[in-house]
DSSP file (Angstrom, degrees, kcal/mol; ACC not computed):
  #  RESIDUE AA STRUCTURE BP1 BP2  ACC     N-H-->O    O-->H-N    N-H-->O    O-->H-N    TCO  KAPPA ALPHA  PHI   PSI    X-CA   Y-CA   Z-CA
    1    1 A M     >        0   0    0      0, 0.0     4,-1.9     0, 0.0     3,-0.3   0.000 360.0 360.0 360.0 -44.9   59.8  101.5  172.9
    2    2 A I  H  >  +     0   0    0      1,-0.2     4,-2.1     2,-0.2     5,-0.1   0.815 360.0  58.4 -64.9 -29.1   61.9  104.5  171.9
    3    3 A E  H  > S+     0   0    0      2,-0.2     4,-2.1     1,-0.2    -1,-0.2   0.897 105.3  49.4 -67.7 -38.7   64.8  103.1  173.9
    4    4 A I  H  > S+     0   0    0     -3,-0.3     4,-2.3     2,-0.2    -2,-0.2   0.921 111.2  49.1 -66.2 -42.9   64.8   99.9  171.9
    5    5 A L  H  X S+     0   0    0     -4,-1.9     4,-2.3     1,-0.2    -1,-0.2   0.886 110.8  50.2 -62.6 -39.9   64.8  101.8  168.6
    6    6 A L  H  X S+     0   0    0     -4,-2.1     4,-2.3     2,-0.2    -1,-0.2   0.892 109.9  50.4 -66.7 -39.2   67.6  104.0  169.8
    7    7 A V  H  X S+     0   0    0     -4,-2.1     4,-2.3     2,-0.2    -2,-0.2   0.909 110.9  49.0 -64.6 -43.2   69.7  101.0  170.8
    8    8 A I  H  X S+     0   0    0     -4,-2.3     4,-2.5     2,-0.2     5,-0.2   0.912 111.1  50.8 -61.9 -42.9   69.1   99.4  167.4
    9    9 A F  H  X S+     0   0    0     -4,-2.3     4,-2.4     1,-0.2    -2,-0.2   0.924 110.9  47.3 -61.3 -45.9   70.1  102.6  165.7
   10   10 A V  H  X S+     0   0    0     -4,-2.3     4,-2.1     1,-0.2    -1,-0.2   0.893 112.3  50.3 -66.1 -39.2   73.4  102.9  167.7
   11   11 A I  H  X S+     0   0    0     -4,-2.3     4,-2.3     2,-0.2    -2,-0.2   0.935 112.4  45.6 -62.3 -48.3   74.2   99.3  167.0
   12   12 A S  H  X S+     0   0    0     -4,-2.5     4,-2.0     1,-0.2    -2,-0.2   0.876 113.8  49.3 -67.0 -37.9   73.7   99.6  163.3
   13   13 A L  H  X S+     0   0    0     -4,-2.4     4,-2.4    -5,-0.2    -1,-0.2   0.877 111.0  50.7 -67.2 -36.8   75.6  102.8  163.1
   14   14 A S  H  X S+     0   0    0     -4,-2.1     4,-2.6    -5,-0.2     5,-0.3   0.914 110.0  49.2 -67.0 -42.4   78.5  101.3  165.1
   15   15 A V  H  X S+     0   0    0     -4,-2.3     4,-2.4     1,-0.2     5,-0.2   0.899 112.2  49.0 -63.4 -40.9   78.7   98.3  162.8
   16   16 A A  H  X S+     0   0    0     -4,-2.0     4,-2.5     2,-0.2     5,-0.2   0.916 112.8  47.5 -65.7 -42.6   78.7  100.6  159.8
   17   17 A L  H  X S+     0   0    0     -4,-2.4     4,-2.2     2,-0.2    -2,-0.2   0.932 114.8  44.2 -65.1 -45.7   81.5  102.8  161.2
   18   18 A I  H  X S+     0   0    0     -4,-2.6     4,-2.3     2,-0.2    -2,-0.2   0.922 116.2  47.2 -67.1 -43.7   83.7   99.9  162.2
   19   19 A G  H  X S+     0   0    0     -4,-2.4     4,-2.4    -5,-0.3     5,-0.2   0.912 113.2  48.1 -63.3 -41.9   83.2   98.1  158.9
   20   20 A A  H  X S+     0   0    0     -4,-2.5     4,-2.5    -5,-0.2     5,-0.2   0.879 110.7  51.8 -68.1 -36.7   83.8  101.2  156.9
   21   21 A L  H  X S+     0   0    0     -4,-2.2     4,-1.9    -5,-0.2    -2,-0.2   0.940 112.6  45.2 -64.0 -46.5   86.9  101.9  158.9
   22   22 A L  H  X S+     0   0    0     -4,-2.3     4,-2.6     2,-0.2     5,-0.2   0.925 115.6  45.7 -62.6 -46.0   88.3   98.5  158.3
   23   23 A V  H  X S+     0   0    0     -4,-2.4     4,-2.8     1,-0.2     6,-0.3   0.906 112.4  50.4 -67.1 -41.4   87.5   98.4  154.6
   24   24 A S  H  X>S+     0   0    0     -4,-2.5     4,-0.8    -5,-0.2     5,-0.8   0.875 113.9  46.5 -64.6 -36.3   88.8  101.9  154.0
   25   25 A W  H  <5S+     0   0    0     -4,-1.9    -2,-0.2    -5,-0.2    -1,-0.2   0.926 116.5  42.4 -70.4 -45.5   92.1  100.9  155.7
   26   26 A V  H  <5S+     0   0    0     -4,-2.6    -2,-0.2     1,-0.2    -3,-0.2   0.904 125.1  33.8 -68.3 -42.5   92.5   97.6  153.9
   27   27 A L  H  <5S-     0   0    0     -4,-2.8    -1,-0.2    -5,-0.2    -2,-0.2   0.454 101.2-126.4 -95.0  -2.0   91.6   98.8  150.4
   28   28 A S  T  <5 +     0   0    0     -4,-0.8     2,-0.3    -5,-0.2    -3,-0.2   0.884  59.0 145.8  53.9  43.7   93.0  102.4  150.7
   29   29 A I      < -     0   0    0     -5,-0.8    -1,-0.2    -6,-0.3    -2,-0.1  -0.827  61.1 -85.3-105.8 148.6   89.7  103.9  149.8
   30   30 A S     >  -     0   0    0     -2,-0.3     4,-2.0     1,-0.1     5,-0.2  -0.211  32.8-133.3 -52.1 135.5   88.4  107.2  151.2
   31   31 A F  H  > S+     0   0    0      1,-0.2     4,-2.8     2,-0.2     5,-0.2   0.873 104.5  56.5 -63.9 -36.4   86.6  106.7  154.5
   32   32 A G  H  > S+     0   0    0      2,-0.2     4,-2.0     1,-0.2    -1,-0.2   0.904 107.0  48.4 -61.9 -40.7   83.8  108.9  153.4
   33   33 A K  H  > S+     0   0    0      2,-0.2     4,-1.7     1,-0.2    25,-0.9   0.928 115.4  43.9 -62.6 -46.3   83.1  106.8  150.3
   34   34 A V  H  X S+     0   0    0     -4,-2.0     4,-2.1     1,-0.2    -2,-0.2   0.897 112.1  51.9 -71.6 -39.8   83.1  103.6  152.2
   35   35 A L  H  X S+     0   0    0     -4,-2.8     4,-1.4     1,-0.2    -1,-0.2   0.899 108.9  51.5 -63.1 -39.0   81.0  105.0  155.1
   36   36 A L  H  < S+     0   0    0     -4,-2.0    -1,-0.2    -5,-0.2    -2,-0.2   0.891 111.4  47.5 -65.4 -38.1   78.4  106.2  152.6
   37   37 A A  H  < S+     0   0    0     -4,-1.7    -2,-0.2     1,-0.2    -1,-0.2   0.853 116.3  43.8 -69.8 -34.5   78.3  102.7  151.0
   38   38 A F  H  < S+     0   0    0     -4,-2.1    -2,-0.2    -5,-0.1    -1,-0.2   0.604  86.6 115.3 -85.7 -13.6   78.0  101.0  154.4
   39   39 A A  S  < S-     0   0    0     -4,-1.4     2,-0.2    -5,-0.2     7,-0.1  -0.290  73.1-113.6 -63.1 137.3   75.4  103.4  156.0
   40   40 A P  S    S+     0   0    0      0, 0.0     2,-0.3     0, 0.0    -1,-0.1  -0.509  72.0  80.6 -70.7 138.2   72.1  101.8  156.7
   41   41 A G  S    S-     0   0    0     -2,-0.2     2,-0.1    -3,-0.1     0, 0.0  -0.856  79.0 -53.3 150.9 176.8   69.3  103.1  154.6
   42   42 A G     >  -     0   0    0     -2,-0.3     4,-2.1     1,-0.1     5,-0.2  -0.370  46.3-114.1 -80.8 160.2   67.7  102.9  151.2
   43   43 A M  H  > S+     0   0    0      1,-0.2     4,-2.5     2,-0.2     5,-0.2   0.880 115.8  54.0 -60.3 -40.1   69.5  103.2  147.9
   44   44 A E  H  > S+     0   0    0      1,-0.2     4,-2.1     2,-0.2    -1,-0.2   0.882 108.1  49.5 -68.1 -35.4   67.7  106.4  147.0
   45   45 A A  H  > S+     0   0    0      2,-0.2     4,-2.4     1,-0.2    -1,-0.2   0.925 111.8  48.9 -66.2 -42.6   68.8  108.1  150.3
   46   46 A I  H  X S+     0   0    0     -4,-2.1     4,-2.4     1,-0.2    -2,-0.2   0.922 112.3  48.0 -61.6 -43.9   72.4  107.0  149.7
   47   47 A L  H  X S+     0   0    0     -4,-2.5     4,-1.9     2,-0.2    -1,-0.2   0.874 111.1  50.5 -66.8 -37.0   72.4  108.4  146.2
   48   48 A L  H  X S+     0   0    0     -4,-2.1     4,-2.2     2,-0.2    -1,-0.2   0.903 112.1  47.2 -66.7 -42.2   70.8  111.7  147.3
   49   49 A I  H  X S+     0   0    0     -4,-2.4     4,-2.3     1,-0.2    -2,-0.2   0.894 110.0  53.3 -66.5 -39.2   73.4  112.2  150.0
   50   50 A S  H  X>S+     0   0    0     -4,-2.4     5,-2.3     2,-0.2     4,-0.6   0.878 110.6  47.0 -64.3 -37.8   76.3  111.3  147.6
   51   51 A V  H  <5S+     0   0    0     -4,-1.9     3,-0.5     3,-0.2    -2,-0.2   0.920 113.1  48.7 -68.3 -43.1   75.0  114.0  145.2
   52   52 A L  H  <5S+     0   0    0     -4,-2.2    -2,-0.2     1,-0.2    -1,-0.2   0.865 119.1  37.8 -65.4 -37.0   74.7  116.5  147.9
   53   53 A L  H  <5S-     0   0    0     -4,-2.3    -1,-0.2    -5,-0.2    -2,-0.2   0.443 106.9-124.3 -93.8  -1.3   78.2  115.9  149.4
   54   54 A D  T  <5 +     0   0    0     -4,-0.6     2,-0.4    -3,-0.5    -3,-0.2   0.935  62.9 141.5  54.6  50.8   79.7  115.4  145.9
   55   55 A I      < -     0   0    0     -5,-2.3    -1,-0.2    -6,-0.1    -2,-0.1  -0.977  51.1-139.8-122.1 135.7   81.0  111.9  146.9
   56   56 A D        -     0   0    0     -2,-0.4   -20,-0.1    -3,-0.1    -9,-0.0  -0.831  29.7-134.8 -92.1 104.7   81.1  108.9  144.7
   57   57 A P        -     0   0    0      0, 0.0     2,-1.8     0, 0.0   -23,-0.1  -0.303  10.2-124.1 -67.1 144.8   80.1  106.0  147.0
   58   58 A A              0   0    0    -25,-0.9   -29,-0.0     1,-0.2    -2,-0.0  -0.569 360.0 360.0 -85.1  74.2   82.1  102.8  146.8
   59   59 A L              0   0    0     -2,-1.8    -1,-0.2   -21,-0.0   -25,-0.0   0.462 360.0 360.0 -86.4 360.0   79.1  100.5  146.0
């Protein structure tokens, strides 16, 4: 069971990384901002991370 969850996590993280890389390259936006916006998770988690890292997410 844990193997399936790990595979799902790796796939979702890979999709977020590739998508963020493409969008940041095309739109010339900081990779950190775009990655934070593309990261899987809840809105409250994204906002908390953005406050802690002092990043304005590109939502």
